[in-house]
C-alpha angles and dihedrals in degrees: 000000000000121000094242116104117207128179111265114253129218109247119199095176109121101181112142098215127056126204110266109274124226119232107281095016115151132219112208121240110272143138142216138212086235132062117249133212107203123201129180105206085191134008118015134286120211114199119195127195133162091270099049152318124263128197117207123185122180092290094059138068120206120214120208116183124224116286092012110139108229139164132188151201132201126228114203121353097323127201107194125195118193126203114199111220113196115237089238090066100028090091087074088069127061115295089231132047115285144173122228129200107244116223119201087256094049094047091050093046089048093048090047090051092052090048093044109113090187124104115288092238091042123124093258094048092049091049093048090047090053093049087049096052094049091050098060 
């Protein structure tokens, strides 16, 4: 990370796919009113908060709770997928940022949730969420 300190900004963007990140690319400090599960399909994504730093290669998913200020950095060509977790259900996940091991089943359920065009509370999304929660 660079030595410059900037005020974190509130981001409302909820897109699930970031542009591919080049090696060493930074994500400025920001926060959301929703939780975020961050997965690097390739490369590695480092997430930094006031309480710690988490490194997540392609076999890990990073959890950032709602309103947690976080920044990031990519290592290698990094393809990041983001899953928005509404604040109303974020309490089912840890209260602080965490990293989870990603099994093949969890990875595929996660990617299917991101690619699902159906309603967030629809039957397919609920089923995929159940599969994901049992895979951690």
